[in-house]
C-alpha positions as CSV (number, residue, x, y, z in Angstrom):
1,X,-7.5,0.5,20.4
2,X,-9.2,2.4,17.6
3,X,-8.6,4.1,14.2
4,X,-11.2,6.7,14.9
5,X,-10.1,10.2,13.9
6,X,-6.8,9.0,12.5
7,X,-5.9,10.8,9.2
8,X,-4.8,8.2,6.8
9,X,-3.3,8.7,3.3
10,X,-3.7,5.8,0.9
11,X,-2.1,5.3,-2.5
12,X,-3.4,2.9,-5.0
13,X,-6.8,3.6,-3.5
14,X,-9.0,3.3,-6.6
15,X,-9.3,-0.5,-6.4
16,X,-8.3,-3.7,-4.7
17,X,-6.6,-3.5,-1.3
18,X,-6.5,0.3,-1.3
19,X,-10.2,0.6,-1.9
20,X,-11.2,-2.1,0.6
21,X,-8.9,-0.5,3.2
22,X,-10.3,3.0,2.6
23,X,-13.9,1.7,3.1
24,X,-13.2,-0.2,6.2
25,X,-11.0,2.4,7.9
26,X,-13.6,5.2,7.1
27,X,-16.4,3.0,8.5
28,X,-14.5,2.8,11.8
29,X,-14.1,6.6,11.9
30,X,-10.8,7.3,10.2
31,X,-10.4,10.2,7.9
32,X,-9.1,8.9,4.6
33,X,-7.2,10.8,1.9
34,X,-7.1,8.8,-1.3
35,X,-4.6,8.9,-4.2
36,X,-4.6,7.1,-7.5
37,X,-4.5,7.8,-11.2
38,X,-8.1,7.1,-12.1
39,X,-10.2,10.2,-11.0
40,X,-13.6,8.7,-11.8
41,X,-12.9,5.7,-9.5
42,X,-11.7,8.0,-6.7
43,X,-14.8,10.2,-7.0
44,X,-17.0,7.1,-6.9
45,X,-15.2,5.8,-3.8
46,X,-15.4,9.2,-1.9
47,X,-19.2,9.3,-2.7
48,X,-19.6,5.8,-1.4
49,X,-17.8,6.5,1.8
50,X,-19.7,9.8,2.4
51,X,-23.0,7.9,1.8
52,X,-22.1,5.7,4.7
53,X,-21.3,8.6,7.0
54,X,-17.5,8.5,6.5
55,X,-15.0,11.3,5.8
56,X,-12.9,11.1,2.7
57,X,-11.0,13.3,0.2
58,X,-9.1,12.5,-2.9
59,X,-6.4,13.8,-5.3
60,X,-5.3,12.3,-8.6
61,X,-1.9,11.0,-7.8
62,X,0.9,9.3,-9.8
63,X,3.3,7.9,-7.2
64,X,6.3,8.1,-9.6
65,X,6.0,11.9,-9.2
66,X,7.3,13.1,-5.9
67,X,5.3,16.4,-6.1
68,X,2.0,14.4,-6.3
69,X,2.8,12.6,-3.0
70,X,3.7,15.9,-1.4
71,X,0.4,17.4,-2.6
72,X,-1.6,14.4,-1.3
73,X,0.0,14.8,2.2
74,X,-0.7,18.6,2.0
75,X,-4.4,17.8,1.2
76,X,-4.6,15.7,4.4
77,X,-3.2,18.5,6.4
78,X,-5.5,21.1,4.9
79,X,-8.6,19.0,4.9
80,X,-8.2,17.2,8.2
81,X,-5.6,19.1,10.1
82,X,-2.7,16.7,10.0
83,X,-1.6,13.2,9.0
84,X,-1.1,10.1,11.2
85,X,-0.6,7.3,8.6
86,X,0.5,6.8,5.1
87,X,-0.4,3.5,3.4
88,X,1.9,3.0,0.4
89,X,-0.2,0.6,-1.5
90,X,0.2,1.4,-5.2
91,X,1.9,-1.3,-7.2
92,X,2.0,-3.3,-10.4
93,X,2.9,-7.0,-11.1
94,X,3.8,-7.6,-14.7
95,X,5.6,-10.9,-13.9
96,X,7.7,-12.7,-16.6
97,X,10.9,-14.7,-16.9
98,X,14.0,-12.6,-16.9
99,X,14.9,-14.2,-20.3
100,X,11.8,-12.5,-21.8
101,X,13.7,-9.2,-21.3
102,X,10.6,-7.1,-20.7
103,X,12.9,-4.2,-19.7
104,X,10.2,-1.6,-19.9
105,X,8.1,-3.5,-17.4
106,X,11.2,-3.9,-15.2
107,X,11.6,-0.2,-15.1
108,X,7.9,0.5,-14.5
109,X,8.0,-1.9,-11.5
110,X,11.0,-0.1,-10.0
111,X,9.4,3.3,-10.6
112,X,6.1,2.4,-9.0
113,X,6.8,-0.4,-6.5
114,X,10.0,0.9,-5.1
115,X,10.5,4.6,-6.0
116,X,6.8,5.2,-5.5
117,X,7.2,4.0,-1.9
118,X,10.2,6.1,-1.4
119,X,8.3,9.1,-2.7
120,X,5.6,8.4,-0.1
121,X,8.1,8.1,2.7
122,X,9.8,11.4,1.6
123,X,6.4,13.2,1.6
124,X,5.6,12.2,5.2
125,X,9.0,12.1,6.9
126,X,9.3,15.8,7.7
127,X,5.9,15.9,9.3
128,X,6.3,12.6,11.2
129,X,9.8,13.7,12.4
130,X,8.5,17.1,13.6
131,X,5.4,15.7,15.4
132,X,7.3,12.7,16.7
133,X,4.7,10.2,15.7
134,X,3.4,8.5,12.5
135,X,2.9,5.2,10.8
136,X,4.1,4.0,7.4
137,X,2.3,0.9,6.1
138,X,3.5,-0.6,2.8
139,X,2.3,-3.4,0.6
140,X,5.1,-5.7,-0.1
141,X,4.3,-9.3,-1.2
142,X,5.1,-12.9,-0.4
143,X,7.5,-12.4,-3.3
144,X,9.3,-10.1,-0.9
145,X,9.9,-13.0,1.5
146,X,10.9,-15.8,-0.9
147,X,11.9,-16.1,-4.5
148,X,9.5,-17.3,-7.2
149,X,10.5,-18.2,-10.8
150,X,8.9,-15.6,-13.1
151,X,8.9,-12.9,-10.4
152,X,12.6,-11.9,-10.4
153,X,12.2,-8.1,-10.8
154,X,8.8,-7.9,-9.1
155,X,10.3,-9.8,-6.2
156,X,13.4,-7.6,-6.2
157,X,11.2,-4.5,-5.7
158,X,9.3,-6.2,-2.9
159,X,12.4,-7.4,-1.1
160,X,13.7,-3.9,-1.3
161,X,10.5,-2.5,0.3
162,X,10.8,-5.1,3.1
163,X,14.4,-3.9,3.9
164,X,13.4,-0.2,3.7
165,X,10.6,-0.5,6.2
166,X,12.7,-2.4,8.7
167,X,15.5,0.2,8.4
168,X,13.0,3.1,8.9
169,X,11.7,1.3,12.1
170,X,15.3,0.9,13.4
171,X,16.3,4.4,12.7
172,X,13.2,5.9,14.2
173,X,13.9,4.0,17.4
174,X,17.4,5.4,17.4
175,X,16.2,8.9,16.6
176,X,13.3,8.7,19.0
177,X,10.8,9.9,16.5
178,X,8.3,7.1,17.3
179,X,7.6,6.3,13.6
180,X,5.9,2.9,13.3
181,X,6.3,0.7,10.2
182,X,4.1,-2.1,9.0
183,X,5.0,-4.3,6.0
184,X,2.2,-6.4,4.4
185,X,3.0,-9.6,2.5
186,X,-0.1,-10.6,0.6
187,X,-0.3,-13.9,-1.3
188,X,-3.1,-14.7,-3.7
189,X,-5.5,-11.7,-3.2
190,X,-7.9,-11.1,-6.0
191,X,-7.1,-7.6,-7.3
192,X,-6.3,-5.9,-10.6
193,X,-2.6,-6.8,-10.3
194,X,-3.1,-9.8,-12.7
195,X,-4.3,-7.4,-15.4
196,X,-0.7,-5.9,-15.6
197,X,0.8,-9.3,-16.7
198,X,1.6,-9.3,-20.5
199,X,3.7,-12.6,-20.6
200,X,1.3,-15.3,-21.8
201,X,2.8,-18.1,-19.7
202,X,3.0,-16.1,-16.5
203,X,-0.5,-14.8,-17.0
204,X,-1.9,-18.4,-17.5
205,X,-0.2,-19.7,-14.4
206,X,-1.2,-16.8,-12.2
207,X,-4.8,-16.9,-13.4
208,X,-5.0,-20.6,-12.6
209,X,-3.6,-20.0,-9.1
210,X,-5.8,-17.1,-8.2
211,X,-8.9,-18.7,-9.6
212,X,-8.4,-21.7,-7.4
213,X,-7.3,-20.1,-4.1
214,X,-7.7,-16.3,-4.3
215,X,-9.5,-14.4,-1.6
216,X,-10.9,-10.8,-1.5
217,X,-8.9,-7.7,-0.6
218,X,-11.0,-7.3,2.5
219,X,-8.6,-9.8,4.1
220,X,-5.8,-7.4,3.9
221,X,-7.9,-4.4,4.8
222,X,-8.7,-6.0,8.1
223,X,-5.0,-6.4,8.8
224,X,-4.4,-2.7,8.0
225,X,-7.2,-1.7,10.3
226,X,-5.7,-3.8,13.1
227,X,-2.2,-2.3,12.6
228,X,-3.4,1.3,12.7
229,X,-5.5,0.6,15.8
230,X,-2.6,-0.4,17.9
231,X,-1.5,2.0,20.7
232,X,1.3,4.3,19.9
233,X,3.9,2.3,21.9
234,X,3.2,-0.9,19.9
235,X,4.7,-1.5,16.4
236,X,3.2,-4.5,14.7
237,X,5.6,-4.5,11.8
238,X,5.1,-7.6,9.6
239,X,2.0,-9.5,8.4
240,X,1.9,-12.4,5.8
241,X,-1.7,-12.9,4.5
242,X,-2.3,-16.2,2.8
243,X,-5.5,-17.7,1.6
244,X,-6.0,-20.8,3.8
245,X,-6.1,-23.0,0.7
246,X,-2.8,-21.7,-0.8
247,X,0.1,-24.1,-0.3
């Protein structure tokens, strides 16, 4: 079981879980293709991976633009000769009570957390179907498993992603295209997600929780590495990642 020579596209790669996963996968011999909106962060990450002997490429990517995802997949094919995995990791978490009516934030979550994943799926599906193998890994959330006050719309996008990944797995088995899916349900992982919260009450509560129990994104990166390393006939399709201290 190894990730060596796997070509892996990662969105939301400029920080947090995406950055940690890129570094770990590249250190184990994977060829990583990185997408995010912040070019300077992507450039810095590619340099860091290269300095450790890894292979990486990047393209500035907005997951709400389908053409950007298609171009990112094309970069993987041009630079490294194909694609084995897409890790749909980009996401935002501006949690707030529904009564606060932060409708612009609702729409942004739907565009990034749900449509962004769909755009990633659409970008790889023709290639995966043609080659009859591939893996789609997606970051959902514990809010995609159970409901939390203050996370109504965020949780709705993450529940939707959970359903989407399971249906892709089922349809792939029926169509015999051998596409594996893996859904990740992180709990309190210390990333930049908290920076997207504008509601004062929600921000205070989340900051308190994460300060008391939060763990590093490396915890999720190790799970991603494990999932990719499984043999082609094994689909490990769901992982919940809690800090040990989180109740």
